[in-house]
ChimeraX commands (.cxc) that place a marker at each C-alpha (Angstrom):
marker #1 position 77.90,123.50,91.66 radius 0.5
marker #1 position 79.89,120.51,93.18 radius 0.5
marker #1 position 79.11,117.21,92.71 radius 0.5
marker #1 position 77.55,114.51,95.15 radius 0.5
marker #1 position 79.36,111.50,96.15 radius 0.5
marker #1 position 77.41,109.01,94.87 radius 0.5
marker #1 position 77.29,111.18,91.00 radius 0.5
marker #1 position 81.07,110.51,90.88 radius 0.5
marker #1 position 81.34,107.03,91.48 radius 0.5
marker #1 position 78.35,106.54,89.11 radius 0.5
marker #1 position 80.07,108.97,86.70 radius 0.5
marker #1 position 83.97,106.37,86.95 radius 0.5
marker #1 position 82.05,103.74,86.89 radius 0.5
marker #1 position 80.57,104.55,83.20 radius 0.5
marker #1 position 83.75,106.05,82.55 radius 0.5
marker #1 position 85.50,102.85,83.21 radius 0.5
marker #1 position 82.78,101.02,81.16 radius 0.5
marker #1 position 82.72,100.30,77.50 radius 0.5
marker #1 position 80.98,103.36,76.12 radius 0.5
marker #1 position 79.55,100.91,72.95 radius 0.5
marker #1 position 78.05,98.86,75.74 radius 0.5
marker #1 position 76.89,102.18,78.02 radius 0.5
marker #1 position 74.84,102.97,74.89 radius 0.5
marker #1 position 72.78,99.79,74.32 radius 0.5
marker #1 position 71.63,100.71,77.98 radius 0.5
marker #1 position 67.86,100.50,78.68 radius 0.5
marker #1 position 66.90,103.64,80.93 radius 0.5
marker #1 position 65.54,100.89,83.21 radius 0.5
marker #1 position 68.72,99.22,83.26 radius 0.5
marker #1 position 70.93,101.93,84.36 radius 0.5
marker #1 position 68.68,102.84,87.50 radius 0.5
marker #1 position 68.93,99.15,88.40 radius 0.5
marker #1 position 72.90,99.28,87.89 radius 0.5
marker #1 position 73.13,102.92,89.72 radius 0.5
marker #1 position 70.68,101.86,92.61 radius 0.5
marker #1 position 72.94,98.01,92.80 radius 0.5
marker #1 position 76.00,100.67,92.71 radius 0.5
marker #1 position 75.17,102.64,95.19 radius 0.5
marker #1 position 74.10,100.46,97.73 radius 0.5
marker #1 position 77.20,98.04,97.64 radius 0.5
marker #1 position 79.56,100.92,97.55 radius 0.5
marker #1 position 81.40,102.87,100.40 radius 0.5
marker #1 position 78.77,105.90,99.18 radius 0.5
marker #1 position 75.98,104.72,101.75 radius 0.5
marker #1 position 76.05,106.58,105.02 radius 0.5
marker #1 position 77.00,104.36,108.34 radius 0.5
marker #1 position 76.54,105.77,111.74 radius 0.5
marker #1 position 80.50,105.55,112.70 radius 0.5
marker #1 position 82.51,106.33,109.93 radius 0.5
marker #1 position 85.95,107.05,110.66 radius 0.5
marker #1 position 88.65,106.60,107.39 radius 0.5
marker #1 position 92.40,107.67,108.20 radius 0.5
marker #1 position 95.70,107.41,106.29 radius 0.5
marker #1 position 99.10,108.00,107.24 radius 0.5
marker #1 position 102.43,107.40,106.37 radius 0.5
marker #1 position 104.64,104.71,107.55 radius 0.5
marker #1 position 108.21,103.60,106.32 radius 0.5
marker #1 position 107.92,105.63,103.43 radius 0.5
marker #1 position 104.39,103.98,101.97 radius 0.5
marker #1 position 100.94,105.49,102.64 radius 0.5
marker #1 position 98.20,103.52,104.49 radius 0.5
marker #1 position 94.55,103.49,105.33 radius 0.5
marker #1 position 92.59,101.98,107.90 radius 0.5
marker #1 position 88.73,102.33,107.47 radius 0.5
marker #1 position 86.46,101.30,110.13 radius 0.5
marker #1 position 82.61,101.25,109.82 radius 0.5
marker #1 position 79.49,100.65,112.15 radius 0.5
marker #1 position 76.30,100.36,110.86 radius 0.5
marker #1 position 72.91,97.98,110.21 radius 0.5
marker #1 position 73.73,95.43,107.72 radius 0.5
marker #1 position 71.25,96.48,104.81 radius 0.5
marker #1 position 71.74,94.09,102.04 radius 0.5
marker #1 position 69.19,91.97,100.79 radius 0.5
marker #1 position 71.17,88.77,100.83 radius 0.5
marker #1 position 72.46,86.81,104.01 radius 0.5
marker #1 position 76.04,85.43,104.28 radius 0.5
marker #1 position 76.25,81.47,104.51 radius 0.5
marker #1 position 77.98,80.95,107.64 radius 0.5
marker #1 position 79.02,77.36,109.43 radius 0.5
marker #1 position 77.86,76.28,112.76 radius 0.5
marker #1 position 81.66,75.86,113.41 radius 0.5
marker #1 position 82.23,79.22,112.22 radius 0.5
marker #1 position 79.91,80.91,114.70 radius 0.5
marker #1 position 80.38,78.71,117.36 radius 0.5
marker #1 position 84.40,79.81,116.90 radius 0.5
marker #1 position 83.10,83.77,116.84 radius 0.5
marker #1 position 80.87,83.49,119.55 radius 0.5
marker #1 position 83.95,81.75,121.47 radius 0.5
marker #1 position 86.17,84.18,120.42 radius 0.5
marker #1 position 84.29,87.57,121.28 radius 0.5
marker #1 position 83.06,85.96,124.69 radius 0.5
marker #1 position 87.35,85.03,125.26 radius 0.5
marker #1 position 87.84,88.98,124.54 radius 0.5
marker #1 position 85.17,90.42,126.84 radius 0.5
marker #1 position 85.59,88.18,129.71 radius 0.5
marker #1 position 89.64,88.98,129.12 radius 0.5
marker #1 position 89.40,92.84,128.98 radius 0.5
marker #1 position 86.65,92.71,132.26 radius 0.5
marker #1 position 89.68,90.63,133.66 radius 0.5
marker #1 position 92.23,93.56,132.79 radius 0.5
marker #1 position 90.11,96.20,133.95 radius 0.5
marker #1 position 89.37,94.26,137.54 radius 0.5
marker #1 position 93.63,93.86,137.48 radius 0.5
marker #1 position 94.31,97.47,137.07 radius 0.5
marker #1 position 91.59,98.56,139.69 radius 0.5
marker #1 position 93.55,95.94,141.90 radius 0.5
marker #1 position 96.80,97.62,141.11 radius 0.5
marker #1 position 95.46,100.85,141.42 radius 0.5
marker #1 position 93.78,100.18,144.93 radius 0.5
marker #1 position 96.71,98.70,146.31 radius 0.5
marker #1 position 99.08,101.38,145.24 radius 0.5
marker #1 position 97.09,104.14,146.93 radius 0.5
marker #1 position 97.26,101.80,149.94 radius 0.5
marker #1 position 93.52,101.11,150.50 radius 0.5
marker #1 position 92.64,97.79,152.13 radius 0.5
marker #1 position 88.65,97.25,151.70 radius 0.5
marker #1 position 88.62,94.05,153.59 radius 0.5
marker #1 position 90.89,93.64,156.51 radius 0.5
marker #1 position 94.25,90.94,156.66 radius 0.5
marker #1 position 93.11,89.53,153.08 radius 0.5
marker #1 position 94.90,90.27,150.26 radius 0.5
marker #1 position 94.78,88.16,147.28 radius 0.5
marker #1 position 98.99,88.88,147.00 radius 0.5
marker #1 position 99.00,90.09,143.44 radius 0.5
marker #1 position 100.65,93.70,145.08 radius 0.5
marker #1 position 103.18,91.61,146.32 radius 0.5
marker #1 position 104.22,89.67,144.13 radius 0.5
marker #1 position 104.59,92.59,142.02 radius 0.5
marker #1 position 106.49,94.33,144.17 radius 0.5
marker #1 position 108.39,91.25,144.48 radius 0.5
marker #1 position 108.85,90.98,140.57 radius 0.5
marker #1 position 109.93,94.92,140.69 radius 0.5
marker #1 position 112.59,94.56,142.88 radius 0.5
marker #1 position 114.35,91.84,141.35 radius 0.5
marker #1 position 114.28,93.36,137.87 radius 0.5
marker #1 position 116.26,96.17,139.54 radius 0.5
marker link #1:1,2 radius 0.2
marker link #1:2,3 radius 0.2
marker link #1:3,4 radius 0.2
marker link #1:4,5 radius 0.2
marker link #1:5,6 radius 0.2
marker link #1:6,7 radius 0.2
marker link #1:7,8 radius 0.2
marker link #1:8,9 radius 0.2
marker link #1:9,10 radius 0.2
marker link #1:10,11 radius 0.2
marker link #1:11,12 radius 0.2
marker link #1:12,13 radius 0.2
marker link #1:13,14 radius 0.2
marker link #1:14,15 radius 0.2
marker link #1:15,16 radius 0.2
marker link #1:16,17 radius 0.2
marker link #1:17,18 radius 0.2
marker link #1:18,19 radius 0.2
marker link #1:19,20 radius 0.2
marker link #1:20,21 radius 0.2
marker link #1:21,22 radius 0.2
marker link #1:22,23 radius 0.2
marker link #1:23,24 radius 0.2
marker link #1:24,25 radius 0.2
marker link #1:25,26 radius 0.2
marker link #1:26,27 radius 0.2
marker link #1:27,28 radius 0.2
marker link #1:28,29 radius 0.2
marker link #1:29,30 radius 0.2
marker link #1:30,31 radius 0.2
marker link #1:31,32 radius 0.2
marker link #1:32,33 radius 0.2
marker link #1:33,34 radius 0.2
marker link #1:34,35 radius 0.2
marker link #1:35,36 radius 0.2
marker link #1:36,37 radius 0.2
marker link #1:37,38 radius 0.2
marker link #1:38,39 radius 0.2
marker link #1:39,40 radius 0.2
marker link #1:40,41 radius 0.2
marker link #1:41,42 radius 0.2
marker link #1:42,43 radius 0.2
marker link #1:43,44 radius 0.2
marker link #1:44,45 radius 0.2
marker link #1:45,46 radius 0.2
marker link #1:46,47 radius 0.2
marker link #1:47,48 radius 0.2
marker link #1:48,49 radius 0.2
marker link #1:49,50 radius 0.2
marker link #1:50,51 radius 0.2
marker link #1:51,52 radius 0.2
marker link #1:52,53 radius 0.2
marker link #1:53,54 radius 0.2
marker link #1:54,55 radius 0.2
marker link #1:55,56 radius 0.2
marker link #1:56,57 radius 0.2
marker link #1:57,58 radius 0.2
marker link #1:58,59 radius 0.2
marker link #1:59,60 radius 0.2
marker link #1:60,61 radius 0.2
marker link #1:61,62 radius 0.2
marker link #1:62,63 radius 0.2
marker link #1:63,64 radius 0.2
marker link #1:64,65 radius 0.2
marker link #1:65,66 radius 0.2
marker link #1:66,67 radius 0.2
marker link #1:67,68 radius 0.2
marker link #1:68,69 radius 0.2
marker link #1:69,70 radius 0.2
marker link #1:70,71 radius 0.2
marker link #1:71,72 radius 0.2
marker link #1:72,73 radius 0.2
marker link #1:73,74 radius 0.2
marker link #1:74,75 radius 0.2
marker link #1:75,76 radius 0.2
marker link #1:76,77 radius 0.2
marker link #1:77,78 radius 0.2
marker link #1:78,79 radius 0.2
marker link #1:79,80 radius 0.2
marker link #1:80,81 radius 0.2
marker link #1:81,82 radius 0.2
marker link #1:82,83 radius 0.2
marker link #1:83,84 radius 0.2
marker link #1:84,85 radius 0.2
marker link #1:85,86 radius 0.2
marker link #1:86,87 radius 0.2
marker link #1:87,88 radius 0.2
marker link #1:88,89 radius 0.2
marker link #1:89,90 radius 0.2
marker link #1:90,91 radius 0.2
marker link #1:91,92 radius 0.2
marker link #1:92,93 radius 0.2
marker link #1:93,94 radius 0.2
marker link #1:94,95 radius 0.2
marker link #1:95,96 radius 0.2
marker link #1:96,97 radius 0.2
marker link #1:97,98 radius 0.2
marker link #1:98,99 radius 0.2
marker link #1:99,100 radius 0.2
marker link #1:100,101 radius 0.2
marker link #1:101,102 radius 0.2
marker link #1:102,103 radius 0.2
marker link #1:103,104 radius 0.2
marker link #1:104,105 radius 0.2
marker link #1:105,106 radius 0.2
marker link #1:106,107 radius 0.2
marker link #1:107,108 radius 0.2
marker link #1:108,109 radius 0.2
marker link #1:109,110 radius 0.2
marker link #1:110,111 radius 0.2
marker link #1:111,112 radius 0.2
marker link #1:112,113 radius 0.2
marker link #1:113,114 radius 0.2
marker link #1:114,115 radius 0.2
marker link #1:115,116 radius 0.2
marker link #1:116,117 radius 0.2
marker link #1:117,118 radius 0.2
marker link #1:118,119 radius 0.2
marker link #1:119,120 radius 0.2
marker link #1:120,121 radius 0.2
marker link #1:121,122 radius 0.2
marker link #1:122,123 radius 0.2
marker link #1:123,124 radius 0.2
marker link #1:124,125 radius 0.2
marker link #1:125,126 radius 0.2
marker link #1:126,127 radius 0.2
marker link #1:127,128 radius 0.2
marker link #1:128,129 radius 0.2
marker link #1:129,130 radius 0.2
marker link #1:130,131 radius 0.2
marker link #1:131,132 radius 0.2
marker link #1:132,133 radius 0.2
marker link #1:133,134 radius 0.2
marker link #1:134,135 radius 0.2
marker link #1:135,136 radius 0.2
view
């Protein structure tokens, strides 16, 4: 029978501890340590859990992407400046993505020759064609 991931994590933790110290722990202390370990390690379940490794330049690298609710009891201390900077960064990122999508849609519309408003052009397509002809 195969052991669960949580049991393997606990076994690995206790094998790294000094055996004499492990023997002095009470059942209540072990239960508390087990609960803390399983809460703070990657054993907990996430709705989105993507783990990939890849080889690059004779070495192996890994990427981990986890998404889900934060179940930790303590809250992280953040400064007001940090919250403002992260809010501004996220807002600018979203605006950039929206503008990029709109520009891409405009370029596709222009390449297909679709005119939404007759005799009105922003000029981005003409600029792109001029730039493209100068590159040749």
